[in-house]
C-alpha positions, 0 to 999 in steps of 0.5 A, spaced: 380 410 553 381 416 548 383 422 553 378 427 550 372 422 551 374 422 559 374 429 559 367 429 556 364 424 561 368 428 567 364 434 565 358 431 564 358 428 571 359 435 574 353 439 576 351 445 572 354 452 575 348 456 578 347 462 574 348 469 578 342 471 582 342 479 583 337 481 589 334 488 588 332 491 595 327 496 593 323 501 598 317 505 598 313 509 603 307 506 600 303 502 605 302 494 604 296 493 601 295 499 597 295 499 589 302 502 589 305 496 593 300 491 589 303 493 582 310 493 585 309 486 587 306 484 580 312 487 577 317 484 582 313 477 580 314 479 573 321 480 573 323 474 577 319 470 572 322 473 566 329 472 568 328 465 570 329 467 577 336 471 576 333 478 578 329 478 584 326 484 588 325 484 596 320 490 597 320 494 603 313 498 603 310 502 609 317 506 610 320 500 614 326 503 611 325 510 613 323 517 610 325 518 603 332 521 605 334 515 609 332 510 603 337 515 599 342 514 604 342 507 604 342 506 596 348 510 596 351 506 602 349 499 598 344 497 603 338 498 598 338 498 591 332 502 589 326 505 591 319 508 589 320 516 590 315 522 590 318 529 588 320 529 595 326 524 594 327 526 587 328 533 589 335 530 593 338 527 587 335 531 581 331 537 583 329 540 576 324 535 575 320 538 581 318 544 576 312 539 575 310 540 582 310 548 582 303 550 585 297 552 581 301 550 575 297 546 571 289 546 569 288 539 567 292 532 566 292 533 559 296 539 560 301 535 565 302 529 560 304 534 554 309 538 558 312 531 562 313 528 555 317 533 552 321 534 559 322 526 560 328 525 556 332 531 560 329 528 566 332 521 565 338 524 563 338 528 570 338 522 574 343 518 570 348 524 571 346 524 579 347 516 580 340 514 578 337 510 573 329 511 572 326 505 571 318 508 571 314 514 571 309 515 576 305 520 580 302 521 587 296 525 584 293 532 585 294 534 592 289 537 596 289 540 603 286 536 609 284 540 615 280 539 622 277 546 621 274 549 614 279 552 609 275 557 605 281 562 603 289 563 603 288 567 609 284 561 613 291 557 611 295 561 615 291 560 621 292 553 621 298 548 624 300 546 617 304 540 616 311 541 612 314 535 610 321 536 613 327 539 609 322 540 602 325 546 599 318 546 594 314 546 600 317 551 604 317 556 597 310 555 597 309 556 605 314 562 604 310 565 598 303 564 601 306 567 608 304 561 612 308 558 618 308 551 618 310 545 622 316 541 619 315 534 620 317 527 617 312 524 614 313 518 618 310 522 624 304 526 621 299 520 623 301 521 631 302 529 630 295 529 628 292 525 633 296 529 638 293 536 635 301 538 634 298 539 627 291 540 624 292 540 617 296 536 612 296 536 604 296 529 600 292 526 594 286 523 596 289 516 595 295 518 600 290 520 605 286 514 605 292 509 605 296 513 611 289 514 615 290 521 615 283 523 613 280 519 620 283 525 623 281 531 619 274 533 617 274 538 611 278 537 604 279 543 599 276 542 593 281 545 589 288 542 588 295 545 590 299 541 586 300 535 582 305 530 585 310 526 581 314 520 583 319 515 580 321 508 580 329 508 580 335 504 582 342 506 583 346 507 576 351 502 579 347 497 580 343 497 574 350 498 570 352 491 574 347 487 571 348 483 565 345 487 559 339 482 558 337 484 565 338 491 564 333 491 558 328 487 562 328 492 568 327 498 564 322 495 559 318 492 565 319 498 569 316 503 564 310 498 563 309 498 571 310 506 571 304 507 566 300 502 570 301 506 576 300 513 573 293 510 570 291 507 576 293 512 581 289 517 577 283 512 577 283 511 584 284 518 586 278 520 583 275 514 586 278 516 593 274 523 593 268 520 592 269 515 598 271 521 602 264 524 600 261 518 602 264 518 609 262 525 610 268 529 609 266 536 607 269 539 601 270 546 602 274 552 597 271 551 590 275 554 584 271 560 584 272 562 591 280 563 590 282 570 588 286 568 581 291 574 582 293 572 589 294 564 586 298 567 580 302 571 585 303 565 590 306 561 584 310 566 581 313 568 588 314 560 589 318 559 583 322 565 584 324 562 591 326 556 588 330 559 582 334 564 587 336 558 591 338 554 585 333 548 586 330 549 580 334 553 574 330 559 571 331 556 564 327 550 566 321 554 569 321 558 562 321 552 558 316 549 562 312 555 562 313 555 554 310 549 553 304 550 557 303 556 553 304 552 547 299 547 549 294 552 551 294 556 545 294 550 540 288 550 536 288 543 536 291 540 543 291 533 540 296 535 535 300 539 539 301 532 544 304 528 539 
């Protein structure tokens, strides 16, 4: 037998080498069954199909991997590779992004989008510089206060036992600026603490209050949002760089698409959730006209000053965002300004 022919026959008899499978262990605080987790599962299924099974997700919903700082620690140790983070988690690796969550900063969604689009390249680079790759942007939405007693002023807030997401500098800046002494707790302990009376007031987007069932322990909702909560889909930079280039591109392209869907669906469902809460008998208090605009502006300014002084959000970033807001509000045609 011709030697090369024998070699070919031998190779044909060998089983094809299996392609390497990459597993992305991905955690989120969002409970199973929510729109957030359902869309993450769609993303996971899409990536698995398009990668022909070479990249698979293992999702951990409902905070089973702990609060967001716990998840970040596990990512750094390689026990997890990524997660869907709120601004609280984002602040642990790129705090300047949280300028978008400053209290009483934005007037409407269009203003938020205008500023975010200009800030996005800087945010993405900031993530990379700190060991993470952004795959998609998301929101948790406008944040409202949910309470057992009616809140009709900032002074009323000072009388409440308000939850503070333990270790959150931005929340602390808001409470300090408002003269409020909150109760610091992990988000995982909020429902139990509402049940026992340790706290009587929480802050959350409507969809979040329903998903975590916090609304069942409260009776009132403020009719004015305090801030707009941000979020991101991220993986560790190391995991991302270890992927073959085609899988990197797949993860980024599909992540961007699912992020856009998350923003759209979250906004829609938050609006629907407000109506659902009304239908369930929740009482809405503190209308925009009830607020002292000078007092609100002073709270926002003080909170920003605290965060700048601590270095959590650089002054240059806050000045830049305020300039973009001014540009948007002064533009004779906001549609042209947004391009």
